C-alpha positions in Angstrom: -18.2 101.3 199.4 -21.8 100.2 200.0 -22.4 96.9 201.6 -24.3 94.5 199.4 -26.9 92.2 200.9 -28.4 88.8 199.9 -31.7 87.8 201.3 -31.8 84.0 200.9 -34.5 81.5 201.0 -37.3 83.7 199.6 -40.4 81.9 198.6 -43.3 84.3 198.2 -43.9 87.4 196.0 -44.6 89.6 199.1 -41.3 88.8 200.8 -39.3 89.0 197.6 -40.9 92.4 196.9 -39.9 93.5 200.4 -36.3 92.5 199.8 -36.3 94.4 196.5 -38.0 97.5 197.9 -35.5 97.8 200.7 -32.5 97.5 198.5 -31.2 93.9 198.5 -28.5 93.4 195.9 -29.0 89.6 195.7 -31.9 87.3 196.3 -31.5 83.6 197.0 -33.7 80.7 195.8 -33.1 77.3 197.5 -33.2 74.1 195.5 -32.8 71.5 198.2 -35.9 69.4 199.2 -35.0 68.9 202.9 -35.0 72.6 203.4 -38.2 74.4 204.5 -37.2 77.1 201.9 -37.1 74.7 199.0 -38.7 75.8 195.7 -39.7 73.9 192.6 -38.6 75.4 189.4 -42.1 76.7 188.4 -42.4 78.6 191.6 -38.8 79.9 191.3 -39.5 81.1 187.8 -42.5 83.1 188.9 -40.4 84.8 191.6 -37.4 85.3 189.3 -39.6 87.2 186.8 -40.2 89.8 189.5 -36.5 90.5 190.0 -35.0 93.6 188.1 -31.9 93.1 186.1 -29.6 94.9 188.5 -30.4 92.4 191.3 -28.6 89.1 191.2 -30.6 85.9 191.5 -28.6 83.2 193.3 -29.6 79.5 193.3 -28.6 77.6 196.4 -27.7 73.9 196.1 -26.2 71.2 198.3 -23.7 69.1 196.3 -26.1 68.9 193.3 -26.0 66.6 190.3 -25.6 68.0 186.8 -29.3 67.4 186.0 -30.5 69.7 188.8 -28.2 72.5 188.0 -29.0 72.2 184.3 -32.7 72.4 185.0 -32.2 75.5 187.1 -30.1 77.1 184.4 -32.6 76.2 181.7 -35.5 77.6 183.7 -33.8 81.0 183.6 -34.3 81.6 187.3 -30.7 82.2 188.4 -27.6 84.3 187.6 -25.3 82.5 190.0 -24.9 79.2 191.9 -24.2 78.9 195.6 -22.8 75.5 196.4 -22.7 73.9 199.9 -20.8 70.7 200.8 -19.3 70.7 197.3 -15.6 69.9 196.7 -13.5 72.3 194.7 -13.1 70.1 191.6 -16.9 69.7 191.5 -17.4 73.5 192.0 -15.0 74.1 189.1 -16.9 71.6 186.9 -20.3 73.1 187.7 -18.9 76.6 187.0 -17.5 75.5 183.6 -20.7 73.5 182.6 -23.2 76.2 183.7 -21.3 79.3 182.7 -22.6 81.0 185.8 -20.8 82.8 188.6 -20.2 80.2 191.3 -20.0 80.7 195.1 -18.4 78.0 197.4 -19.7 77.8 200.9 -17.1 77.2 203.6 -18.4 76.0 206.9 -16.5 77.7 209.8 -16.1 76.8 213.4 -12.3 77.1 214.0 -9.5 79.0 212.3 -8.3 75.8 210.7 -11.7 75.6 208.8 -10.8 78.8 207.0 -7.9 77.0 205.2 -10.6 75.1 203.2 -11.3 78.4 201.4 -7.9 78.3 199.7 -8.7 75.2 197.7 -11.4 77.1 195.9 -9.1 79.6 194.3 -9.4 79.1 190.6 -12.5 76.9 191.1 -15.1 79.4 192.4 -15.7 83.1 192.0 -16.6 83.8 195.6 -16.4 82.3 199.0 -19.3 82.3 201.4 -18.2 81.9 205.0 -21.0 80.2 206.9 -21.3 78.7 210.4 -20.6 75.0 210.6 -23.7 73.0 211.5 -23.6 70.0 213.8 -22.6 66.7 212.1 -26.1 65.3 212.4 -27.8 68.4 211.1 -30.1 67.8 208.0 -29.3 71.3 206.7 -25.9 72.8 205.9 -27.1 76.3 206.8 -30.1 78.5 207.6 -30.1 77.4 211.2 -29.3 80.7 212.9 -25.8 79.6 213.9 -22.9 82.1 213.8 -19.2 81.6 214.1 -16.6 83.8 215.9 -16.0 86.7 213.5 -12.6 87.2 215.1 -11.5 84.1 213.2 -11.3 86.2 210.1 -8.8 88.7 211.6 -5.7 88.8 209.4 -6.9 86.0 207.1 -5.8 86.5 203.5 -9.0 85.7 201.5 -8.2 83.8 198.3 -11.3 85.2 196.6 -14.0 87.8 197.0 -16.1 86.8 199.9 -19.4 87.1 201.7 -20.4 86.6 205.4 -23.2 84.4 206.5 -24.3 82.5 209.6 -26.5 83.8 212.4 -26.9 87.3 211.1 -30.0 89.3 212.0 -31.1 92.9 212.1 -29.6 93.4 215.6 -26.1 92.1 214.9 -25.4 92.7 211.2 -24.1 96.2 211.7 -21.6 94.9 214.2 -20.7 92.0 211.9 -19.9 94.4 209.1 -17.8 96.7 211.3 -16.0 93.8 212.8 -15.1 91.9 209.6 -15.2 94.5 206.9 -17.6 92.3 204.9 -18.8 93.9 201.7 -21.5 91.3 201.1 -23.7 89.8 203.8 -26.1 87.0 203.5 -29.2 86.2 205.7 -31.9 83.7 205.8 -33.2 82.5 209.2 -32.4 85.9 210.8 -35.3 87.5 208.9 -37.8 84.8 209.6 -40.7 84.4 212.0 -40.5 80.6 211.7 -38.3 78.2 209.7 -38.9 79.0 206.0 -41.3 81.9 206.8 -39.8 85.2 205.9 -40.9 88.3 207.8 -41.2 91.5 205.7 -40.5 93.8 208.7 -37.4 91.9 209.6 -36.2 92.0 206.0 -36.7 95.8 206.0 -34.9 96.2 209.4 -32.0 94.0 208.2 -31.5 95.9 205.0 -31.7 99.3 206.9 -29.1 98.1 209.4 -26.7 97.3 206.5 -27.0 100.8 205.1 -26.5 102.7 208.3 
C-alpha cells in the first residue's frame, strides 16, 4: 500500500505546484488568522483551482463557528475539514452540516492522550495524531513538535488515522516504518521560515515517503 501525504499550510502557486508535481495526495489550506499560513477565501480559491480532482483539498480550522465553515464550503475550495481543538459533538455537527469528510486532530504527549481519539468514533471520519503544543502556545500545531511514536504501539485506532507533528524529510521514513502510518501530514517540516514553504524540502519529503 502506498503512503499518502498531505502538505499543509500551502499559500503560493509555486509551492502548491511543487506538492502536486511530487505526488502529494492531499493539500491543506489553513483558515485561522493567528497562523502565519492563514489564507483568505479569495486566495484559497485561486489555489484550489489548480488542484486536480484526484488530490484532496483539506481546510484546516481551529474550533470554527458555522459561518466560517459555511463560507469555506460555499467557496468551493475544500473537500474535507480538519478540526483542531474541537469537541466530538461539535465535529459531528460540522460534519453533518457541511457534508464533508471530517478529520479530528488529537493532541498527543502521553499515552493517556490517545484515549481522546475514541470519543471521535461516529463523529469524525479520520483521526489526525499531532504533537501537543504548550498550554500558552497561540497555535495548535505547525510548530515542529513531535511526540513519541512508540505511544502508538498496540493502540487500537477507532478510525482511519494520519500521523503529524514534527515530521520532516529526514525523519518521515523512520516515522512510517515505526508507526505503520498510511497517511502523513507535514507543515513546518517543509518550510524555510514559519509560513514559508520550501519547494526543495517539499520534494525531498515526498520522495522520502515513497522510498
